[in-house]
RODO-2510 file (C-alpha; in nm, 4 decimals, decimal comma):
residues 290
     n   res          X          Y          Z
     1     x     0,8644    -1,7010     1,5260
     2     x     0,5270    -1,8289     1,4210
     3     x     0,2606    -1,8382     1,6914
     4     x    -0,0212    -2,0978     1,6285
     5     x    -0,3723    -2,0328     1,7409
     6     x    -0,5855    -2,2774     1,9322
     7     x    -0,7564    -2,3990     1,6067
     8     x    -0,4087    -2,4838     1,4383
     9     x    -0,1679    -2,6968     1,6317
    10     x     0,1996    -2,6668     1,5591
    11     x     0,3167    -2,9213     1,3106
    12     x     0,5515    -3,2100     1,4053
    13     x     0,9184    -3,1584     1,3919
    14     x     0,9591    -3,3404     1,0629
    15     x     0,7082    -3,0977     0,8928
    16     x     0,8386    -2,7654     0,9948
    17     x     0,9495    -2,6691     0,6460
    18     x     0,7197    -2,6229     0,3430
    19     x     0,8570    -2,5942    -0,0044
    20     x     0,6747    -2,4591    -0,3021
    21     x     0,8141    -2,3434    -0,6361
    22     x     1,1396    -2,1643    -0,5574
    23     x     1,0344    -2,0775    -0,1994
    24     x     1,0773    -2,2438     0,1277
    25     x     0,8699    -2,1513     0,4424
    26     x     1,0575    -2,2415     0,7629
    27     x     0,7828    -2,2426     1,0276
    28     x     1,0251    -2,3072     1,3137
    29     x     1,2450    -2,0086     1,2235
    30     x     0,9616    -1,7964     1,1076
    31     x     1,1332    -1,7327     0,7738
    32     x     1,0400    -1,7325     0,4061
    33     x     1,3312    -1,7993     0,1647
    34     x     1,3538    -1,7828    -0,2073
    35     x     1,6362    -1,9881    -0,3544
    36     x     1,7912    -1,9942    -0,0048
    37     x     1,7788    -1,6277     0,0429
    38     x     1,5608    -1,4744     0,3152
    39     x     1,2659    -1,2788     0,1972
    40     x     1,1462    -1,0062     0,4318
    41     x     0,7885    -1,0689     0,5499
    42     x     0,6283    -0,9385     0,8633
    43     x     0,4804    -1,1516     1,1339
    44     x     0,1118    -1,1290     1,0432
    45     x     0,1565    -1,1803     0,6583
    46     x     0,3892    -1,4741     0,7468
    47     x     0,1109    -1,6281     0,9726
    48     x    -0,1481    -1,5837     0,6945
    49     x     0,0807    -1,7596     0,4510
    50     x     0,1558    -2,0301     0,7073
    51     x    -0,2196    -2,0878     0,7655
    52     x    -0,2874    -2,1215     0,3972
    53     x    -0,0117    -2,3670     0,3427
    54     x    -0,1204    -2,5793     0,6344
    55     x    -0,4427    -2,6287     0,4371
    56     x    -0,2973    -2,6209     0,0894
    57     x    -0,5576    -2,7064    -0,1688
    58     x    -0,8416    -2,6314     0,0729
    59     x    -1,0552    -2,3152     0,1035
    60     x    -0,9592    -2,1139     0,4100
    61     x    -1,2380    -1,8728     0,5072
    62     x    -1,1760    -1,5151     0,6193
    63     x    -1,3403    -1,6102     0,9465
    64     x    -1,1022    -1,9039     1,0052
    65     x    -0,8099    -1,6625     0,9534
    66     x    -0,9658    -1,4047     1,1910
    67     x    -1,0100    -1,6850     1,4658
    68     x    -0,6446    -1,8009     1,4091
    69     x    -0,4674    -1,4680     1,3898
    70     x    -0,6917    -1,2261     1,5737
    71     x    -0,8322    -1,3560     1,9106
    72     x    -1,1842    -1,2525     2,0001
    73     x    -1,0594    -1,0013     2,2604
    74     x    -0,8423    -0,8189     1,9963
    75     x    -0,9949    -0,5021     1,8485
    76     x    -0,8742    -0,4487     1,4983
    77     x    -1,0146    -0,3466     1,1532
    78     x    -1,0068    -0,7174     1,0478
    79     x    -1,0941    -0,6647     0,6839
    80     x    -0,8268    -0,4043     0,6253
    81     x    -0,5698    -0,5860     0,8129
    82     x    -0,6316    -0,9178     0,6433
    83     x    -0,6296    -0,7456     0,2891
    84     x    -0,3076    -0,5723     0,3819
    85     x    -0,1495    -0,9022     0,4956
    86     x    -0,2676    -1,0866     0,1805
    87     x    -0,1244    -0,8027    -0,0442
    88     x     0,2074    -0,8231     0,1377
    89     x     0,2214    -1,2027     0,1013
    90     x     0,1486    -1,1706    -0,2757
    91     x     0,4093    -0,9028    -0,3008
    92     x     0,6680    -1,1223    -0,1343
    93     x     0,5934    -1,4139    -0,3687
    94     x     0,5635    -1,1983    -0,6792
    95     x     0,2022    -1,3332    -0,7140
    96     x    -0,1086    -1,1724    -0,8644
    97     x    -0,4740    -1,1608    -0,7457
    98     x    -0,5832    -1,1673    -1,1201
    99     x    -0,3619    -1,4430    -1,2346
   100     x    -0,2532    -1,6384    -0,9187
   101     x     0,0162    -1,8868    -0,9008
   102     x     0,0093    -1,9392    -0,5184
   103     x    -0,2927    -1,7771    -0,3528
   104     x    -0,6294    -1,7851    -0,5023
   105     x    -0,9052    -1,5572    -0,3957
   106     x    -1,2562    -1,7031    -0,3832
   107     x    -1,5194    -1,4298    -0,3766
   108     x    -1,7316    -1,4325    -0,0453
   109     x    -1,5573    -1,7582     0,0474
   110     x    -1,1960    -1,7065     0,1334
   111     x    -0,8540    -1,8004     0,0039
   112     x    -0,6862    -2,1182    -0,1207
   113     x    -0,3152    -2,2070    -0,1613
   114     x    -0,2993    -2,3671    -0,5103
   115     x     0,0682    -2,4348    -0,5558
   116     x     0,2101    -2,7889    -0,4810
   117     x     0,3698    -2,8097    -0,1383
   118     x     0,6395    -3,0292    -0,0133
   119     x     0,6973    -3,0714     0,3590
   120     x     0,9910    -3,1947     0,5467
   121     x     1,3036    -3,0932     0,7501
   122     x     1,4575    -2,7570     0,6989
   123     x     1,7276    -2,7407     0,4307
   124     x     2,0646    -2,6091     0,5021
   125     x     2,0911    -2,2760     0,3116
   126     x     2,4706    -2,2688     0,3491
   127     x     2,5302    -2,6280     0,2186
   128     x     2,6304    -2,6722    -0,1482
   129     x     2,3309    -2,8042    -0,3401
   130     x     2,3309    -3,1127    -0,5535
   131     x     2,4025    -3,0412    -0,9202
   132     x     2,0579    -3,1736    -1,0172
   133     x     1,8918    -2,9482    -0,7561
   134     x     2,0957    -2,6444    -0,8918
   135     x     1,9782    -2,7164    -1,2394
   136     x     1,6277    -2,7436    -1,1255
   137     x     1,6365    -2,4198    -0,9418
   138     x     1,7951    -2,2441    -1,2468
   139     x     1,5231    -2,3762    -1,4643
   140     x     1,2430    -2,2782    -1,2264
   141     x     0,9931    -2,0476    -1,4033
   142     x     1,0266    -1,6800    -1,3238
   143     x     0,7155    -1,4965    -1,1857
   144     x     0,5877    -1,2930    -1,4690
   145     x     0,3514    -1,0016    -1,4822
   146     x     0,0190    -1,1494    -1,6033
   147     x    -0,0425    -0,8539    -1,8487
   148     x     0,3014    -0,7343    -1,9457
   149     x     0,4746    -1,0739    -1,9521
   150     x     0,7899    -0,9352    -1,7835
   151     x     0,9486    -1,0335    -1,4516
   152     x     0,7855    -0,8488    -1,1675
   153     x     1,0416    -0,5807    -1,0241
   154     x     1,0557    -0,4352    -0,6770
   155     x     0,7650    -0,1909    -0,6153
   156     x     1,0085     0,0571    -0,4605
   157     x     1,1802     0,0908    -0,7955
   158     x     0,8814     0,1372    -1,0069
   159     x     0,7116     0,3814    -0,7659
   160     x     1,0343     0,5830    -0,7440
   161     x     1,0759     0,6055    -1,1225
   162     x     0,7025     0,7051    -1,1478
   163     x     0,7532     0,9681    -0,8889
   164     x     1,0603     1,1097    -1,0669
   165     x     0,8637     1,1514    -1,3917
   166     x     0,5892     1,3389    -1,2126
   167     x     0,8523     1,5640    -1,0540
   168     x     1,0146     1,6250    -1,3902
   169     x     0,6809     1,7446    -1,5489
   170     x     0,6060     1,9576    -1,2448
   171     x     0,9512     2,1278    -1,3013
   172     x     0,8533     2,1851    -1,6711
   173     x     0,5323     2,3579    -1,5699
   174     x     0,6814     2,5846    -1,3083
   175     x     0,9734     2,6903    -1,5325
   176     x     0,7399     2,7571    -1,8297
   177     x     0,5127     2,9820    -1,6081
   178     x     0,7987     3,1655    -1,4583
   179     x     0,9542     3,2251    -1,8090
   180     x     0,6214     3,2735    -1,9898
   181     x     0,7437     3,6060    -2,1303
   182     x     1,0495     3,4509    -2,2779
   183     x     0,8375     3,1725    -2,4320
   184     x     0,6050     3,4388    -2,6004
   185     x     0,9228     3,6205    -2,7352
   186     x     1,0521     3,2914    -2,8890
   187     x     0,7042     3,2287    -3,0395
   188     x     0,6958     3,5808    -3,1853
   189     x     1,0031     3,4807    -3,4002
   190     x     0,8121     3,2248    -3,6063
   191     x     0,4320     3,2871    -3,5328
   192     x     0,2038     3,5694    -3,6067
   193     x     0,1155     3,7827    -3,2921
   194     x    -0,2171     3,6043    -3,2488
   195     x    -0,0250     3,2622    -3,2618
   196     x     0,2223     3,3622    -3,0088
   197     x    -0,0498     3,4753    -2,7722
   198     x    -0,2537     3,1596    -2,8229
   199     x     0,0698     2,9486    -2,7606
   200     x     0,1185     3,1336    -2,4269
   201     x    -0,2496     3,0792    -2,3323
   202     x    -0,2016     2,7021    -2,4057
   203     x     0,1089     2,6932    -2,1847
   204     x    -0,0817     2,8544    -1,9116
   205     x    -0,3871     2,6396    -1,9373
   206     x    -0,2066     2,3067    -1,9646
   207     x     0,0507     2,3924    -1,6866
   208     x    -0,2283     2,5072    -1,4602
   209     x    -0,4030     2,1693    -1,5220
   210     x    -0,0837     1,9656    -1,5007
   211     x     0,0515     2,1070    -1,1598
   212     x    -0,2383     1,9774    -0,9372
   213     x    -0,2490     1,6424    -1,1440
   214     x     0,1117     1,5858    -1,0883
   215     x     0,0973     1,6831    -0,7235
   216     x    -0,1862     1,4279    -0,6821
   217     x     0,0107     1,1632    -0,8528
   218     x     0,3149     1,2255    -0,6519
   219     x     0,1377     1,2224    -0,3177
   220     x    -0,0624     0,9039    -0,4196
   221     x     0,2402     0,7112    -0,5003
   222     x     0,4340     0,8553    -0,2024
   223     x     0,1717     0,7338     0,0431
   224     x     0,1298     0,4149    -0,1712
   225     x    -0,2483     0,4629    -0,2306
   226     x    -0,3531     0,1042    -0,3165
   227     x    -0,6255     0,2095    -0,5727
   228     x    -0,3801     0,4264    -0,7692
   229     x    -0,3682     0,1803    -1,0445
   230     x    -0,7520     0,1992    -1,0944
   231     x    -0,7442     0,5876    -1,0685
   232     x    -0,4645     0,6172    -1,3159
   233     x    -0,6497     0,4110    -1,5753
   234     x    -0,9321     0,6641    -1,5512
   235     x    -0,7285     0,9716    -1,5921
   236     x    -0,4871     0,8221    -1,8423
   237     x    -0,6609     0,9685    -2,1581
   238     x    -0,6301     1,3305    -2,0107
   239     x    -0,2762     1,2661    -1,9112
   240     x    -0,1915     1,1275    -2,2481
   241     x    -0,3326     1,4386    -2,4232
   242     x    -0,1516     1,6704    -2,1814
   243     x     0,1897     1,4979    -2,2201
   244     x     0,1607     1,4856    -2,6083
   245     x     0,1104     1,8651    -2,6171
   246     x     0,4185     1,9207    -2,3912
   247     x     0,6161     1,6824    -2,6074
   248     x     0,6678     1,9550    -2,8714
   249     x     0,8177     2,1880    -2,6069
   250     x     1,1853     2,1136    -2,6978
   251     x     1,1194     2,2808    -3,0395
   252     x     1,0819     2,6157    -2,8652
   253     x     1,4617     2,5730    -2,7880
   254     x     1,5421     2,4991    -3,1483
   255     x     1,7863     2,7910    -3,1834
   256     x     1,9796     2,6935    -2,8751
   257     x     1,9891     2,3178    -2,8884
   258     x     1,9494     2,2548    -3,2617
   259     x     1,7078     2,0333    -3,4630
   260     x     1,8431     1,6984    -3,3795
   261     x     1,8414     1,7450    -2,9960
   262     x     1,5035     1,8959    -3,0117
   263     x     1,3728     1,5906    -3,2163
   264     x     1,5342     1,3458    -2,9777
   265     x     1,3909     1,5146    -2,6711
   266     x     1,0525     1,5340    -2,8185
   267     x     1,0528     1,1690    -2,9083
   268     x     1,1498     1,0727    -2,5559
   269     x     0,8621     1,2954    -2,4210
   270     x     0,6189     1,1278    -2,6535
   271     x     0,7043     0,7889    -2,5061
   272     x     0,6892     0,9002    -2,1401
   273     x     0,3068     0,8701    -2,0773
   274     x     0,3145     0,4958    -2,2012
   275     x     0,6085     0,4348    -1,9598
   276     x     0,4107     0,5914    -1,6678
   277     x     0,1221     0,3518    -1,7611
   278     x     0,3578     0,0544    -1,7585
   279     x     0,5215     0,1587    -1,4347
   280     x     0,1774     0,1839    -1,2624
   281     x     0,0776    -0,1596    -1,3980
   282     x     0,3927    -0,3083    -1,2438
   283     x     0,3774    -0,1227    -0,9095
   284     x    -0,0038    -0,1670    -0,8560
   285     x    -0,0605    -0,5269    -0,9800
   286     x    -0,3001    -0,6025    -0,6853
   287     x    -0,4759    -0,2657    -0,7003
   288     x    -0,8204    -0,4385    -0,7361
   289     x    -0,9772    -0,5165    -0,3956
   290     x    -0,9172    -0,8747    -0,2797
***
């Protein structure tokens, strides 16, 4: 249930629902719904969204939000709490700080709700919609990623896939180091002695570099480090070079898996660093500070 502060009176009964895009905000029930389905949103982010919608089209300062949501006798890290709440609202709406459809950030001023809002009585989610209304909902634009131009997926899926890729590479490194002698024996079959020794050295150096790098990325995505997107962009050239070197690893198993399988595995590994970058772009859309 939404609790209004002293500076924001509860709206009259006939204005307890606000509709914008494919969303409906039920102020009385304290629910956000998308095409009739409830969207999970915690109390503080819900209150932030309600406060912005109450003044749709107007700038709401951070101080106004503080006075409304956090009374003067409440001790809280306001900046962090508000930034977190705004991020959760944008995540629920599939919105972007860099290319907003709903919540616009105005530097050093505050926030503004920029979408058109319709107010009225709550709609019955269980009732059968009018055919025209159904067509309108079906034709509603999908929230697209501002850079990739694809529908924004759930962050849990993209973060999970990214973590699995890091775990896979970590297993590669550990197995290679544990079986370094076997790798050198394979290399001796088609390389001169100095070449086999060089290859073993490259495996040791790159695996030694890759292990802490993968551990960092796994822990960062596991703890949902909000600046991971920015950090990943900085280390991507190193990661790309490292992954391209390891993409030729399947050819060491040429005698066991054959040329076709080795080529297919190598092609997939060549693509992986770019898929990692895409997953990070989707998961950390709002990695820049609000």
